N, C-alpha and C positions, 0 to 999 in steps of 0.2 A: 105121378109115381104110383098112387093107389087108385083103383078104379072107383071106389066109393068112399064116402065120409066114414061109414061104419068100419071099413078095413083100416083106414088111417087111424081112427080112434083105438081100434083093437091093437094095432102095432104100437102106438104111443102108450097105451095102458100096459102092455106086456113089458116093454123095455123100462118104463118108469117104475113099474112094480118090481122088476128084477133088480134094478139099480138101487132103489130105496130099500128093498129087502136085504141086499148084500150089505149096505151101509149100516142098517139097523143090526144085522147079525154081528158085524164087527164091533159095534158099540156095545151091545149086550154081552158079547164074549169078554171083552176087556173090562167091562164093568163088573162082571162076575169074578174075574181074576183079581180085581182091586179089593174085593171083600177079604181075600186071603193074602194080602200083601205081606203081613208079618210072617205068616207061615212059609210063604214062598221065599222070603229073605232068609229065614232061619234054615231052610233046606238048601238054598243055593250058596250062601256064604255063612256057614255056621260059626266061624271064628269071630264074627263081628257082633254076635248076639250074646246076651246074658243067658245063663241056664235058669230055668224056672226054679224059684226058691220057695221053701216052705214058709208059710205065714208064721211069723214069730208069735209067741204067746202074748195076747193083748194085755191080760191082767198083770203078768209078771215083768214083761219087758217094755211094752209100749206105753202103758198108762202112766208109770212114773215120769217118763220123758214128756208125754203130752201135758201132764199137770204142771210142768215147769215152764211151759210156753207162755209168753206174754203177748198181748196184742201189738201189732205193728204200730209204731209211733206215728208214721205219716197217715196211715189208715184211721187211726184213733183221732188225730187232729182234724181230719177231713170230715169224718162221719159222726162223731159223737155230738157236736153241736146241733146237728140235724136230727138226731134220734132221741136226745135227752129232753125231758120236759123240765124247763128251768123253774116253773112254778112249784114243783114238788121238792126242790132243794138243789144244792150245788151238784155239778158234774162229778161223777165217781172218777177218781184217779185211774190212769191207765193200768197201773200195776195191781189194782184192787178189783178189776172187773171179774165177775165170776164166770168160770167156764161152764157153758151150757151143754155142749156136745163134744164128743171125741169120736174120730173115725179113722180107720186105716183100710187100705184097699190094695190088693194085688191079684192078678190073674195069670194064667199061663200065657196070655197074649201080652200082658204088661208085667214082666217079671220084676219091675222096680216097685218098691213099697212107697205108696203115697199116703201121707198122714195129714190130719188136720184137726183144728180145734175151733169150735164156735163159741163166741162170748155173748153173754146176755147183758142187755142194757138194763140196770136196776130200776130206773124210773123212766120208762119209755114215753115218748110223746104220743105215739100211736101203737098201742099194744096189739 
């Protein structure tokens, strides 16, 4: 088919490079599109998406709600015996755990408000 080994390898290198280059071009193109999946969805089917909302006032609206949150009972029963140092005293009841941190998050990409509370273990086993 080819008159020399060099020509055979040049043909193989050309077609292998073109094929692999085309496959990589398709992969990189669709990978770049996947970065903007929410924006493309919002553009193509706008009726299925929430409108971006203004972040509510943290001090006036969210903080009173977050202060009323109690630890999850299942999570408390699972993790508190592992985190509390029994030599320092009895385990703090679930409803009396002090809130350590409050957070709320929303962006134009995630127009749904996500909130959370972190609780501190009063007498930790490993501070």
